[in-house]
N, C-alpha and C positions, 0 to 999 in steps of 0.2 A: 670799213671794218664791220664784220658781222657781230651780232649780239653774243654769240659763243666766244668769239675772239676777245670781246670786251670783258667777258666774265673771266676768261683764262688770264688776261693781263692783270685784272684786279686781284685775282687769286695769287698770281706770281708776286705781285707787289706786297701783298700781305705776308706771304711766306718769307720774302726777302727781309721785311721789317722784323718778323719774328726771330729769324736767325741772327740778324744784326743785334737785336736787343738781348738775345740769349748770350751772345759773346760779351756785350757790355756787362751783363749781370753776372754770368758764371766764370768768365775768364779774366775780365779786366776789373771786376769788383767795382764798377762805376756805372750803375744803372742810369739811363737817361730819361726813363719814364717811371711812373708809379706802378705799384703792384696792380692797382685797379685798372690802369690803362693797359697793362700787359695782359691781364685776364680777359679784358674785353677785346683786345686784338686777337687772342686765341679763339674767343667765342665767335668772332666774325668769320674766322676760317672754318670752324666747325659747322656753322650755319650754311656757309657756301658749299662745303663738302656734302652736307646732308641734302641740300637743294639740287646740287649738280654732281651726282656720284662719279662722273667721268673725271672730275678733278683729282681724285685719288691716284689716278694713273700718272699724273704729273708729279705729285708729292703727297705723301700721307702724313698728316700732322701727328698722328699717333706714334710715329717713329722718330719724331723730333723731341728729344728729351735733353735738357741742359745744353751744353756745348762741349766740343772736344777739348780736353785738357791742353794746357800750354806745354812747352818743352822745358819750362823752368825747373820742374821736379820730375822724379821718376814716375812713370805711369804704371799703375797696378790695377788689375781687374778686381771689382768687388766680388766677395763671396756670393752675395745675393744682391741683385741690382737695387740701386736707390731710386725708386720710381717717384714720379711727380704725383700730385693729388688732383683729382677732378674737383670742380668748384660748384658751390651753391651760392645764390645771391639773395634768396628770400625763402619764406616759409614753404611756399609751393615746391621749390626745388628740393628742400629737405624732405618734404612729404613724398615726392617722387623717388628720392634716394631710398627711403625706408620701404616703399612699395616694391622697388626692384629687388631689394635684399630679401624681403619676405617671399616674393615670387621665385627667386633663384633657389632659396632654401626650402620652398614649399611649406612655409610655416603658418600660412593662413592668417596674416595680419597679427601675429603675436607681438606683444610689446617688448621689443628687444632692449637690452641694456647697452648703452653706449658710454664711452669714456670721452669726456670733453676736455680739450687742452688748448690753451691760448696758442695761436700760431705766431711764433716769434719771427720778426723780420731780421734775420741774421744770416749766417753762413753755415750750411749743413756740413757735418763731418761725421765720420764713424770711427769708433775706437774698438780695437780688437785685442782681447785678452786671452792668453793661453795659460791655463792653470793659475789664473788670478793675476798674471803679470801682463802689463800693457806692452804689446809687441809691435803694434802697427796703428797708424792714424792716417786716414785718407780723406781728401776732399770729395765732394759729390761728383765733380767732373761732369761727364755726359750721362751719368746714371749707371753706366756699365763699367767705365774705367775712371778711376780717380787719381789724384796726385798724392804722393807720399809726403805728408806734412807733419809726421810724427814729432820731430824735434820742436816744431813751432807749437804744436798742441801741448807738449810737455811744459811749456812756459806758463800755462794756466794752472796755477798752484792748486786750485780746487778740483782738478781732474785727478782721480786716484791713479797712481802709477802701479800700485800693487793692492790687490784685494785680499785681505787676510781673514778669510772666512772658510769654514769647512764645507759649506754646501754650494760652492761656486761651480758652475758647469765647466767642463774642461775647455770648451770653446765658448766665449761670450762676446758678442758684438753689440756695442751700445751706440745707438744713433743719437746725435745731439745737435743743438743749434748754438753756434758761438755768436756772441753779440758784445757790444760795448754799451754800458749804461748811459742814459742821457746826461746825467750829471758829470760823469767822467768825460764824455765826449765834449762837453762845453769847455773843458780845460785845454783841449787839443784841436778845437774846431777849425783853427786857421790852416791846419795841414790836410784836412779831408773835407769832402763835399757833404757827407752825412754819416751817421753812425754805422750803417752797413758797409759803406765804403772804407771806413776806418778799420772795421773788423776784418773785412776781406783782404785789404791791402796788407794788414799786419800778419795774417796767417800765411800770406804768400811771399813773405820776405825770404831771401836766400839765407840770411843770417838770423838764427833764432835769437841771438842777443838783441837784435832790433825789435823782434816780436815781443820780447820780454818787457820792453819799455811801455807797451800799450796795455792798459788795464782791461784785458779781455775776461769775459765771463761766459757761462754756458748753462743750458738746461738740457738734461737728458730726457728724451721723449719716446724712444722706441728701441727695437732690437732688430738685428739682422740675423746672422747665423747663431744658433744656440744649440750646443750638443753636450750632454743630453738636454732636451727641453724640460725644464722643471716648473714652468709657469703655466697656470690655467687661464689667466685672463690679463688684460692690459693693466688693470688697477693693481693686481697682485704684483706684477712685474715692477711697476714703479714704486710700490711700497717697499719691495724687497731691495731694489738697488739704492733707494734712499737710505736704508739701514746699512748699506755697503759704502756709504759716504758720497754717493753721486747726488748732484743737485737736481731736483725736480721742481716743476712749477707748482707753487702752493695753491694756485687758483684752479687746478685740475680737479675734476670730480666725475662720478658716474651720474648719468641721467637716464630716465626711462620715458619713452614716448615723445611725440612731437611738441607737446605743450611745455615739457621740462626743457627740451632742446631750445625752444624759442625763448623761454624765460632766462636760461643761462646765457644765451647770446645777447639779450638786452642788458642783462646785469653787467657783463664784461665790457660791452660797448660803452656803457656809462662810466665804467672805471678806467678805460684805457688811457685817457689823458692824464691820469694821476700816476700811472706806472712809470718806472724808470727805464723801460725798454719799449721799443716799438712793436706793436702787434697789428695785424691787418684782418684778423678774424679768429675763428675757433676751428680746431680740427675735431671731428667726431669720428670715433673708431668703434666698431663692434667690439664689445669688451671681451667676449669669449674667444680665446685663441683657436679653439677647434673650429668654431664657425668661421673665423678669419681664413683658416686653411681651406675649408670647404668652398668659400666664396672665391678665393684665389685672386688673380690679377687680370686686367686687360693687358694690351701690349705696352702701356706706359703708366698705368695707375692701378692701385688696389681697388677691388670692388667693395671692400669692407670699411673704407675710410673716405672722408670728404672734407674739404675746407669750406666752411660757411663764412663767406667774406662779409666784412662790415660795409656799409654804404659809402659811396664816394664822398670825399671831403670837398667842401666848397669855400670860396672866398670872394670878397668884393674888391673890385679894382676899376680903373678907368682906361678907356681906349685912347691911345696916343695917335695911332695911325692904322690904316687898313692897307695891306699889301697883297699881291697875288703870288702864290707859290706854284711852280710847275713840277709835278712828280716825274718819276722815271719813265712812266708810260705816257706822259703828255697830259695827264689829268691836271686840271687847273683848280686850285683851291684858294679862296680868300682867307687871309689870316689876320687876326687883330694883334697889333703890337700894343701891349698893355703896360701900365706901371707895374714894375716887379712886385710880386706879392707872394707870401709864404702860404702854400696850400699843402697841408699835411706834411710839413718838413722839407718840401722842395720849393725853391724859388722859381716862380713861373713868370715869364715875360711875353709869351706868345699863346694865343688860343685860336683854335680853328673856328671858322664861320661856315664851314661845309660848302655852301654854294650861294649864288645870288638870291635864289628864292628864299633861303633861310634868312638872309640879311633883311629882305623886304618883309617877311612874315613877322620877324621879331623887331623890326624897325630899329636896326642897329646902326649907329652913326659914330664918327670920330667925336670924342669928347664925352660920350655916354659913360655913365657908371654902370658896370655890368656885374653879374654873378657868374663865376666860372667854376668848373669842377674838373678834377683829374680823373676822368673816366670817358670811355666811348671812342677815343681816337688815339693815335700815336702822340699827339700833343693835346693839351687840355681843351675843353669845349666851352663855348658860351652857353649858359643855361637860359639866361634872360636878361633884359635891361632892368636895372633896379631904379624904378621911378622915384 
């Protein structure tokens, strides 16, 4: 097999895994890997595409957004697509993001104002109001087409069904993240794998009476179609809808410059274990809506927003056995069978060892106590032997 064939096979396997996990996440509401692992799977594909441009002729990752909706509910096209976000993993990534924005807008390194919002690990939905009345509620679906889950969304009592204000736009689309609190999840944990699974499974019940039994909550975080547009910036939008009785995240605030972005990121990272909901990072949005419009979108993500992820979570466990796994393309990977351990809310019992050289380099053996993290591969990886 030629080197090019090996690269193509590796790329196809990564794409296969991405689509498989998209279906687990968006359609079945039962993710098999963490958000950090998913992000790094995408990052591997992006890097391969950048290194070998001919791979885009096989499949373009920019065109893979979410997963096709199931046939359980009526499919409806979004008025404005629900795009995914690009990711940042460190201060340098955020600095590069700001530089790109300044260059695109030709602002010569102006200190832009950003709006920082915790990134809730829940189920994305959009609420559409006509003259203040809630007329439609859709799941994210594949970003272009969602599922009509209005009746299930209506079971969340804190979602306004009617906005009784004079200054409401004729058409108002509110984007939100639906979740279940950690304390509430604890009461029903026997029925679901994790809080996100509980929220997703509940929203996709055929009978809304079943959804009503689950204590779902939500945070409104953004807008889709608004006619006429009456908001000048993201912070004003959220302040206004809060007065209209929508729930917004109290930890959100405006920041200016990279130092404030980094400070906010560290502050919320230290807080996250005390919160009653799961977050995996912060979303930073250019606050000025006119600048958002000028920046526009790429094929699958806005240029004016980015998700700044928290670092991968780690845990200590012990290796029970080492086995060999054979991938679809014949690639051989050693895998450590470990004592089950909770890593960031997911019970982990396998960890990749990558290859024989990695085992020798880290001197990994059966019976060793090891540090693992949910990042880098489709399954967690062994970081080091804990001496």
